[in-house]
C-alpha positions as CSV (number, residue, x, y, z in Angstrom):
1,M,-1.5,45.5,-6.5
2,T,1.8,43.6,-6.0
3,A,2.2,39.9,-6.7
4,R,2.9,37.8,-3.7
5,R,6.3,36.2,-3.7
6,R,6.3,32.4,-3.3
7,P,9.2,30.7,-1.4
8,T,11.5,28.7,-3.6
9,H,11.7,24.9,-3.0
10,R,15.1,24.4,-1.4
11,A,15.4,20.6,-1.8
12,V,16.9,20.8,-5.2
13,K,20.2,19.9,-6.6
14,P,22.1,22.4,-8.7
15,G,20.5,21.5,-12.1
16,P,21.7,23.2,-15.3
17,G,22.6,26.1,-13.1
18,K,21.6,27.7,-9.8
19,L,17.9,27.8,-9.3
20,P,16.9,31.5,-9.8
21,Q,15.1,33.5,-7.1
22,F,11.7,34.4,-8.5
23,K,10.3,37.9,-8.0
24,T,6.7,36.9,-8.7
25,E,4.6,33.7,-8.9
26,E,4.1,34.3,-12.6
27,E,7.8,34.4,-13.2
28,E,8.1,31.0,-11.3
29,I,5.3,29.5,-13.4
30,R,6.9,30.6,-16.6
31,F,10.2,29.2,-15.5
32,W,8.7,25.7,-14.7
33,D,6.7,25.8,-17.9
34,E,10.0,26.1,-19.8
35,H,12.1,23.8,-17.7
36,D,11.9,20.1,-16.6
37,P,11.7,19.8,-12.8
38,A,13.4,16.4,-13.1
39,D,16.6,18.3,-14.1
40,W,16.5,20.1,-10.8
41,I,15.3,17.5,-8.3
42,E,17.8,14.9,-7.1
43,G,16.6,11.3,-7.2
44,P,13.0,10.2,-7.3
45,A,10.5,12.4,-5.6
46,E,9.7,11.3,-2.1
47,V,6.1,10.5,-1.5
48,I,4.5,10.0,1.8
49,V,1.4,7.8,1.8
50,R,-0.6,7.3,4.9
51,L,-2.8,4.3,4.7
52,K,-5.9,4.1,6.8
53,R,-5.7,1.1,9.1
54,R,-8.8,-1.0,9.1
55,P,-10.3,-1.4,12.6
56,T,-9.3,-4.6,14.3
57,K,-11.0,-6.8,16.9
58,L,-9.0,-8.5,19.6
59,V,-9.7,-12.2,19.7
60,T,-8.4,-14.7,22.2
61,V,-7.7,-18.2,20.9
62,R,-6.4,-21.1,22.9
63,V,-4.0,-23.4,21.0
64,D,-1.9,-26.4,22.0
65,E,1.6,-25.4,23.1
66,D,3.1,-27.4,20.2
67,L,1.0,-25.5,17.7
68,Y,2.0,-22.2,19.4
69,E,5.7,-23.1,19.2
70,D,5.4,-24.1,15.5
71,L,3.6,-20.9,14.7
72,R,6.3,-18.8,16.4
73,A,9.1,-20.7,14.7
74,T,7.5,-20.4,11.3
75,A,6.9,-16.7,11.8
76,K,10.5,-16.2,12.9
77,R,11.7,-18.0,9.7
78,H,9.6,-15.6,7.6
79,H,10.7,-12.6,9.7
80,I,7.2,-11.5,10.7
81,P,5.4,-11.4,14.0
82,Y,3.5,-14.6,14.8
83,Q,0.2,-12.7,15.2
84,R,0.5,-11.4,11.6
85,L,1.2,-15.0,10.4
86,L,-1.7,-16.3,12.3
87,R,-4.0,-13.6,10.9
88,E,-2.8,-14.4,7.3
89,L,-3.3,-18.1,7.8
90,V,-6.8,-17.5,9.0
91,R,-7.5,-15.2,6.1
92,Q,-6.2,-17.8,3.6
93,A,-8.2,-20.6,5.2
94,L,-11.4,-18.6,5.1
95,A,-10.8,-17.6,1.4
96,G,-10.3,-21.3,0.6
97,L,-13.5,-22.3,2.4
98,K,-15.5,-19.6,0.6
99,A,-14.1,-20.7,-2.7
100,E,-15.1,-24.3,-1.9
101,E,-18.6,-23.2,-1.0
102,C,-18.9,-21.4,-4.3
103,R,-17.7,-24.5,-6.2
104,S,-20.2,-26.7,-4.3
105,K,-23.1,-24.3,-5.0
106,A,-22.1,-24.3,-8.7
107,R,-21.9,-28.1,-8.8
108,A,-25.3,-28.4,-7.1
109,K,-26.8,-25.9,-9.5
110,A,-25.3,-27.7,-12.5
111,R,-26.7,-31.1,-11.2
112,A,-30.1,-29.5,-10.7
113,A,-30.0,-28.0,-14.2
114,A,-29.0,-31.4,-15.7
115,T,-31.8,-33.3,-14.0
116,E,-34.4,-30.7,-15.2
117,G,-33.2,-30.9,-18.8
C-alpha cells in the first residue's frame, strides 16, 4: 500500500530555506513537528469568519421631517447608514427602559420588605 501524497501549501514565503516537496504525508507531519509554521508563513494567518445574520423584520415608522433630517445628518457624521443609527438608538432606548424597570421593581421589593420588617 502506498501513502497518498498531500499537496504542499503554496502560500508560504521562503522561510529558512525552500519548502521541501514531501513524498508522503508522514514525511510532511514529521517536518511540521520539527519546524515552526510561523517561520514559513508570511504575516498573520488570514481567517475568514462568516457570521450568521439574525433575521430582521421590516418596520415602517413615520417621523417628522426635521427628525428624519437630524437622523440622517447624525448618521453621516458617524459614517454609518441612518437605518443602522436608528436601530442602535432604539436598541439603547429599550435597554435603558428595561434597566429602569428592573430598578423600579427592586425599589418596590425593598420597600415591601422594609414595611414587613
